[in-house]
FIBAFI-496940 format. One record per residue (C-alpha): residue number from 1; y, z, x; residue in three letters; chain. Coordinates in Angstrom, 1 decimal. Example, Ala and Ser with C-alpha at 12.3 -4.5 7.8 and 13.67 -1.06 7.14 Angstrom:
2
(r 1 (-4.5 7.8 12.3) ALA A);
(r 2 (-1.1 7.1 13.7) SER A);
//
This chain:
301
(r 1 (6.4 -15.0 -17.1) UNK A);
(r 2 (5.5 -11.5 -18.3) UNK A);
(r 3 (8.1 -8.8 -19.3) UNK A);
(r 4 (7.2 -6.8 -16.2) UNK A);
(r 5 (8.1 -9.7 -14.0) UNK A);
(r 6 (11.4 -10.1 -15.8) UNK A);
(r 7 (12.2 -6.4 -15.4) UNK A);
(r 8 (11.4 -6.4 -11.7) UNK A);
(r 9 (13.5 -9.6 -11.2) UNK A);
(r 10 (16.4 -7.8 -12.7) UNK A);
(r 11 (15.9 -4.6 -10.7) UNK A);
(r 12 (15.5 -6.5 -7.4) UNK A);
(r 13 (18.5 -8.7 -8.1) UNK A);
(r 14 (20.8 -5.8 -8.7) UNK A);
(r 15 (19.4 -3.8 -5.8) UNK A);
(r 16 (20.0 -6.6 -3.4) UNK A);
(r 17 (23.5 -7.3 -4.7) UNK A);
(r 18 (24.5 -3.6 -4.8) UNK A);
(r 19 (26.9 -4.3 -7.6) UNK A);
(r 20 (27.0 -7.4 -9.8) UNK A);
(r 21 (28.6 -8.7 -13.0) UNK A);
(r 22 (26.7 -9.9 -16.0) UNK A);
(r 23 (28.1 -13.4 -15.5) UNK A);
(r 24 (26.7 -13.5 -11.9) UNK A);
(r 25 (23.4 -12.1 -13.1) UNK A);
(r 26 (23.2 -14.7 -15.8) UNK A);
(r 27 (24.0 -17.5 -13.3) UNK A);
(r 28 (21.3 -16.3 -10.9) UNK A);
(r 29 (18.8 -16.1 -13.8) UNK A);
(r 30 (19.6 -19.6 -15.0) UNK A);
(r 31 (19.1 -21.0 -11.5) UNK A);
(r 32 (15.6 -19.6 -11.5) UNK A);
(r 33 (14.3 -22.6 -13.3) UNK A);
(r 34 (10.6 -21.7 -13.1) UNK A);
(r 35 (11.3 -18.2 -14.6) UNK A);
(r 36 (14.1 -18.8 -17.0) UNK A);
(r 37 (13.6 -22.4 -18.2) UNK A);
(r 38 (17.2 -22.9 -17.3) UNK A);
(r 39 (18.4 -20.6 -20.1) UNK A);
(r 40 (21.2 -18.0 -19.6) UNK A);
(r 41 (20.6 -14.2 -19.7) UNK A);
(r 42 (22.3 -13.2 -22.9) UNK A);
(r 43 (23.9 -9.8 -23.0) UNK A);
(r 44 (21.8 -8.5 -25.8) UNK A);
(r 45 (18.6 -9.5 -23.9) UNK A);
(r 46 (20.0 -7.9 -20.8) UNK A);
(r 47 (20.7 -4.6 -22.6) UNK A);
(r 48 (17.2 -4.6 -24.1) UNK A);
(r 49 (15.8 -5.0 -20.6) UNK A);
(r 50 (18.0 -2.1 -19.3) UNK A);
(r 51 (16.6 0.2 -21.9) UNK A);
(r 52 (13.0 -0.8 -21.2) UNK A);
(r 53 (13.5 -0.4 -17.5) UNK A);
(r 54 (14.7 3.1 -18.0) UNK A);
(r 55 (11.9 4.0 -20.4) UNK A);
(r 56 (9.1 2.5 -18.2) UNK A);
(r 57 (10.4 3.2 -14.7) UNK A);
(r 58 (13.1 5.8 -15.1) UNK A);
(r 59 (15.5 3.5 -13.3) UNK A);
(r 60 (19.1 3.7 -14.5) UNK A);
(r 61 (21.2 0.5 -14.5) UNK A);
(r 62 (24.8 1.7 -15.0) UNK A);
(r 63 (28.1 -0.1 -15.4) UNK A);
(r 64 (31.2 0.4 -13.3) UNK A);
(r 65 (34.1 -0.3 -15.5) UNK A);
(r 66 (36.9 0.3 -13.0) UNK A);
(r 67 (37.7 -2.9 -11.0) UNK A);
(r 68 (35.5 -5.0 -13.3) UNK A);
(r 69 (32.4 -4.6 -15.2) UNK A);
(r 70 (29.8 -4.4 -12.4) UNK A);
(r 71 (26.2 -3.2 -12.8) UNK A);
(r 72 (24.4 -1.2 -10.2) UNK A);
(r 73 (21.3 1.1 -9.8) UNK A);
(r 74 (22.5 4.6 -10.4) UNK A);
(r 75 (19.5 6.3 -8.9) UNK A);
(r 76 (18.2 4.2 -6.0) UNK A);
(r 77 (16.5 7.2 -4.5) UNK A);
(r 78 (14.1 7.2 -7.4) UNK A);
(r 79 (12.8 3.9 -6.0) UNK A);
(r 80 (13.1 4.6 -2.3) UNK A);
(r 81 (11.4 8.0 -2.4) UNK A);
(r 82 (8.5 6.9 -4.6) UNK A);
(r 83 (6.1 4.8 -2.4) UNK A);
(r 84 (4.0 3.5 -5.3) UNK A);
(r 85 (7.1 2.4 -7.4) UNK A);
(r 86 (8.7 0.8 -4.3) UNK A);
(r 87 (5.6 -1.0 -3.4) UNK A);
(r 88 (5.1 -2.3 -6.9) UNK A);
(r 89 (8.6 -3.4 -7.3) UNK A);
(r 90 (8.7 -5.1 -3.9) UNK A);
(r 91 (5.4 -6.8 -4.6) UNK A);
(r 92 (6.6 -8.2 -7.9) UNK A);
(r 93 (9.9 -9.2 -6.3) UNK A);
(r 94 (8.0 -11.2 -3.7) UNK A);
(r 95 (5.9 -12.7 -6.4) UNK A);
(r 96 (9.0 -13.7 -8.4) UNK A);
(r 97 (10.5 -15.2 -5.3) UNK A);
(r 98 (7.5 -17.3 -4.6) UNK A);
(r 99 (7.4 -18.3 -8.3) UNK A);
(r 100 (11.0 -19.6 -7.9) UNK A);
(r 101 (9.8 -21.7 -5.0) UNK A);
(r 102 (6.5 -23.2 -6.1) UNK A);
(r 103 (7.5 -26.5 -4.6) UNK A);
(r 104 (6.9 -24.8 -1.2) UNK A);
(r 105 (3.3 -23.7 -2.2) UNK A);
(r 106 (1.8 -25.6 0.7) UNK A);
(r 107 (4.1 -23.8 3.2) UNK A);
(r 108 (3.6 -20.2 2.0) UNK A);
(r 109 (0.5 -18.5 3.2) UNK A);
(r 110 (-1.0 -15.2 2.0) UNK A);
(r 111 (-4.1 -13.1 2.7) UNK A);
(r 112 (-6.7 -12.6 0.0) UNK A);
(r 113 (-7.7 -9.1 -1.1) UNK A);
(r 114 (-11.5 -9.1 -1.8) UNK A);
(r 115 (-12.5 -8.1 -5.4) UNK A);
(r 116 (-9.3 -6.1 -6.0) UNK A);
(r 117 (-8.6 -7.7 -9.3) UNK A);
(r 118 (-12.3 -7.7 -10.4) UNK A);
(r 119 (-12.7 -4.0 -10.9) UNK A);
(r 120 (-9.3 -2.4 -10.3) UNK A);
(r 121 (-8.3 -2.7 -14.0) UNK A);
(r 122 (-11.4 -0.9 -15.3) UNK A);
(r 123 (-11.1 1.8 -12.7) UNK A);
(r 124 (-7.4 2.5 -13.4) UNK A);
(r 125 (-8.1 2.6 -17.1) UNK A);
(r 126 (-10.8 5.2 -16.5) UNK A);
(r 127 (-8.4 7.2 -14.2) UNK A);
(r 128 (-5.7 7.2 -16.9) UNK A);
(r 129 (-8.0 8.8 -19.5) UNK A);
(r 130 (-10.1 10.9 -17.0) UNK A);
(r 131 (-13.3 9.1 -17.9) UNK A);
(r 132 (-16.5 9.0 -15.7) UNK A);
(r 133 (-17.5 5.5 -14.6) UNK A);
(r 134 (-20.9 4.1 -14.0) UNK A);
(r 135 (-20.9 1.6 -11.2) UNK A);
(r 136 (-23.6 -0.5 -9.5) UNK A);
(r 137 (-22.8 -0.3 -5.8) UNK A);
(r 138 (-24.2 -1.9 -2.7) UNK A);
(r 139 (-23.0 -0.6 0.7) UNK A);
(r 140 (-23.0 -3.0 3.6) UNK A);
(r 141 (-25.7 -0.9 5.3) UNK A);
(r 142 (-28.0 -0.8 2.3) UNK A);
(r 143 (-30.7 -3.5 1.5) UNK A);
(r 144 (-30.3 -3.0 -2.3) UNK A);
(r 145 (-27.7 -1.8 -4.8) UNK A);
(r 146 (-27.9 1.4 -6.8) UNK A);
(r 147 (-26.2 2.8 -9.9) UNK A);
(r 148 (-24.1 6.0 -9.7) UNK A);
(r 149 (-21.8 8.0 -12.0) UNK A);
(r 150 (-18.5 8.7 -10.4) UNK A);
(r 151 (-15.4 10.6 -11.3) UNK A);
(r 152 (-12.6 8.4 -10.1) UNK A);
(r 153 (-9.9 10.4 -8.3) UNK A);
(r 154 (-7.6 7.8 -6.7) UNK A);
(r 155 (-7.5 4.3 -5.3) UNK A);
(r 156 (-6.1 3.2 -1.9) UNK A);
(r 157 (-5.2 -0.2 -0.4) UNK A);
(r 158 (-6.0 -0.5 3.3) UNK A);
(r 159 (-6.4 -3.5 5.6) UNK A);
(r 160 (-6.4 -5.9 2.6) UNK A);
(r 161 (-9.2 -4.0 0.8) UNK A);
(r 162 (-9.1 -1.7 -2.2) UNK A);
(r 163 (-11.0 1.6 -1.9) UNK A);
(r 164 (-11.9 4.2 -4.6) UNK A);
(r 165 (-12.1 7.9 -3.8) UNK A);
(r 166 (-14.3 9.7 -6.3) UNK A);
(r 167 (-16.7 12.5 -7.0) UNK A);
(r 168 (-20.3 11.2 -6.8) UNK A);
(r 169 (-22.0 13.2 -9.6) UNK A);
(r 170 (-25.5 12.3 -8.4) UNK A);
(r 171 (-25.0 14.0 -5.0) UNK A);
(r 172 (-22.0 16.2 -5.9) UNK A);
(r 173 (-19.9 14.9 -3.0) UNK A);
(r 174 (-16.5 13.3 -2.6) UNK A);
(r 175 (-17.0 9.7 -1.3) UNK A);
(r 176 (-15.1 6.5 -0.7) UNK A);
(r 177 (-16.2 3.2 -2.1) UNK A);
(r 178 (-15.0 -0.3 -1.3) UNK A);
(r 179 (-14.2 -2.2 -4.4) UNK A);
(r 180 (-15.6 -5.4 -2.8) UNK A);
(r 181 (-19.0 -3.7 -2.7) UNK A);
(r 182 (-19.0 -2.9 -6.4) UNK A);
(r 183 (-21.3 -5.3 -8.3) UNK A);
(r 184 (-20.3 -3.9 -11.8) UNK A);
(r 185 (-18.5 -1.0 -13.3) UNK A);
(r 186 (-18.3 0.4 -16.8) UNK A);
(r 187 (-16.4 3.3 -18.4) UNK A);
(r 188 (-18.8 5.9 -19.8) UNK A);
(r 189 (-18.1 8.3 -22.7) UNK A);
(r 190 (-18.0 11.3 -20.5) UNK A);
(r 191 (-14.7 13.0 -19.6) UNK A);
(r 192 (-13.9 14.9 -16.4) UNK A);
(r 193 (-11.1 17.2 -15.1) UNK A);
(r 194 (-9.2 16.3 -12.0) UNK A);
(r 195 (-9.5 19.2 -9.5) UNK A);
(r 196 (-6.6 21.6 -9.8) UNK A);
(r 197 (-3.9 20.8 -7.2) UNK A);
(r 198 (-5.5 17.5 -6.2) UNK A);
(r 199 (-2.9 15.2 -4.6) UNK A);
(r 200 (-4.0 11.8 -3.3) UNK A);
(r 201 (-1.2 11.5 -0.7) UNK A);
(r 202 (-2.0 14.9 0.6) UNK A);
(r 203 (-5.7 14.2 0.8) UNK A);
(r 204 (-5.2 11.2 3.1) UNK A);
(r 205 (-2.0 12.5 4.9) UNK A);
(r 206 (-3.9 13.8 8.0) UNK A);
(r 207 (-5.9 10.6 8.5) UNK A);
(r 208 (-5.3 7.1 9.6) UNK A);
(r 209 (-7.0 4.6 7.2) UNK A);
(r 210 (-9.8 5.5 5.0) UNK A);
(r 211 (-12.5 7.1 7.2) UNK A);
(r 212 (-12.7 10.7 6.1) UNK A);
(r 213 (-14.6 13.0 8.5) UNK A);
(r 214 (-14.2 16.7 8.3) UNK A);
(r 215 (-16.0 17.2 11.6) UNK A);
(r 216 (-13.1 15.4 13.5) UNK A);
(r 217 (-10.1 17.7 13.6) UNK A);
(r 218 (-6.4 16.8 13.9) UNK A);
(r 219 (-5.0 17.0 17.4) UNK A);
(r 220 (-2.0 16.0 19.4) UNK A);
(r 221 (-2.3 12.4 20.7) UNK A);
(r 222 (0.1 10.8 23.1) UNK A);
(r 223 (0.2 7.0 23.5) UNK A);
(r 224 (2.2 4.8 25.8) UNK A);
(r 225 (3.4 1.4 24.6) UNK A);
(r 226 (4.7 -1.3 27.0) UNK A);
(r 227 (8.2 -2.7 26.5) UNK A);
(r 228 (6.9 -5.6 24.5) UNK A);
(r 229 (5.1 -3.5 22.0) UNK A);
(r 230 (7.6 -0.6 21.7) UNK A);
(r 231 (9.7 -2.3 19.0) UNK A);
(r 232 (6.6 -2.8 16.9) UNK A);
(r 233 (5.7 0.9 16.9) UNK A);
(r 234 (9.3 1.8 16.2) UNK A);
(r 235 (9.6 -0.5 13.2) UNK A);
(r 236 (6.1 0.3 11.9) UNK A);
(r 237 (4.8 3.6 13.0) UNK A);
(r 238 (1.0 4.1 13.4) UNK A);
(r 239 (1.1 7.3 11.3) UNK A);
(r 240 (3.7 9.3 9.5) UNK A);
(r 241 (3.5 12.0 12.2) UNK A);
(r 242 (4.6 9.6 14.9) UNK A);
(r 243 (7.5 10.8 17.0) UNK A);
(r 244 (9.2 9.1 20.0) UNK A);
(r 245 (9.0 11.3 23.1) UNK A);
(r 246 (10.7 9.0 25.7) UNK A);
(r 247 (11.8 5.3 26.0) UNK A);
(r 248 (12.4 4.2 29.6) UNK A);
(r 249 (13.0 0.6 28.8) UNK A);
(r 250 (9.8 -0.3 30.6) UNK A);
(r 251 (7.5 1.8 28.3) UNK A);
(r 252 (7.8 4.3 25.5) UNK A);
(r 253 (5.7 7.4 24.8) UNK A);
(r 254 (4.9 8.4 21.3) UNK A);
(r 255 (3.3 11.6 19.9) UNK A);
(r 256 (1.1 11.7 16.9) UNK A);
(r 257 (-1.0 14.4 15.2) UNK A);
(r 258 (-4.1 13.3 13.4) UNK A);
(r 259 (-7.9 13.1 13.7) UNK A);
(r 260 (-8.9 10.3 16.1) UNK A);
(r 261 (-11.4 8.7 13.6) UNK A);
(r 262 (-13.1 5.3 13.9) UNK A);
(r 263 (-10.2 3.6 12.0) UNK A);
(r 264 (-7.6 4.9 14.4) UNK A);
(r 265 (-9.6 4.0 17.5) UNK A);
(r 266 (-10.0 0.4 16.1) UNK A);
(r 267 (-6.3 0.2 15.5) UNK A);
(r 268 (-5.6 1.2 19.1) UNK A);
(r 269 (-8.1 -1.3 20.4) UNK A);
(r 270 (-6.5 -3.9 18.3) UNK A);
(r 271 (-3.4 -3.6 20.5) UNK A);
(r 272 (-5.3 -4.3 23.7) UNK A);
(r 273 (-3.5 -3.4 26.9) UNK A);
(r 274 (-0.2 -3.0 25.1) UNK A);
(r 275 (-1.0 0.6 24.2) UNK A);
(r 276 (-2.6 3.3 26.5) UNK A);
(r 277 (-3.8 6.6 25.4) UNK A);
(r 278 (-2.4 9.3 27.7) UNK A);
(r 279 (-4.0 12.3 25.9) UNK A);
(r 280 (-6.3 14.0 25.0) UNK A);
(r 281 (-8.9 13.3 27.6) UNK A);
(r 282 (-11.6 13.1 25.0) UNK A);
(r 283 (-9.9 10.2 23.3) UNK A);
(r 284 (-9.2 8.4 26.6) UNK A);
(r 285 (-13.0 8.7 27.4) UNK A);
(r 286 (-13.8 7.3 23.9) UNK A);
(r 287 (-11.4 4.4 24.4) UNK A);
(r 288 (-12.9 3.8 27.9) UNK A);
(r 289 (-16.4 3.7 26.4) UNK A);
(r 290 (-15.4 1.1 23.8) UNK A);
(r 291 (-13.6 -1.0 26.4) UNK A);
(r 292 (-16.6 -0.8 28.8) UNK A);
(r 293 (-19.0 -2.0 26.1) UNK A);
(r 294 (-16.7 -4.9 25.3) UNK A);
(r 295 (-16.5 -5.8 29.0) UNK A);
(r 296 (-20.2 -5.8 29.4) UNK A);
(r 297 (-20.6 -7.9 26.2) UNK A);
(r 298 (-18.3 -10.6 27.7) UNK A);
(r 299 (-19.5 -10.3 31.3) UNK A);
(r 300 (-23.0 -11.6 30.6) UNK A);
(r 301 (-22.3 -15.1 31.8) UNK A);
//
């Protein structure tokens, strides 16, 4: 078990408890046989972990002395408002939970992420030091691979695939690359400067998914979900701009503002008849075209 896993176990355990004593923490730790080897969490070790968690994550574990010595997260907003930190801690927490229940390994199913671990470490190392990478890449639509120098700007996980957004130095363009299509990657000895004001979240904020097309402009989109699908859209919005217009109990209308790119259209088609595009007319026609092509494909018999 790595130190990072220990830290995330401690953070997650305190978060879920709200407030907890050292004795209860030690008992929980000791019961995690696969993680603790049935050993208690000594106070000195606990205090070292607290200090490391603050220095590495900026998370403050404080002690309430009134009414008993209870430990709690003093700044939970620092986790909840930081998407990467929250995702990382949640991911490690789930990993720890599965680690505690390895006896159930045949009853816990997960999806594989193609090539994420193969090249992600090298790319993140290059991003950290602002170093150009040389990668051999083969797009699905190409018959052969080619080598390109790229300034790595950011990485994004979408639909169980990792993508790299970077500046292609050969063509002087900003492009996206699927990590599962990278055959090899090496860090060069050339440094680069990240464009002033570049923000990864802002770059993708207008879009759904990873298809970036400047020719498709954001517009107001209204979709109608049937009563069975409405709870799903409420609990997991299609886009951060999603807003509920009306919920009749039979259906619900939602408004979104984004470019209707290929990724977004595929997401709508994925929902089948449970979602109907009400506007704009151009998107309705596009959806009708895709649905017509599908109907003709399956109506050949």
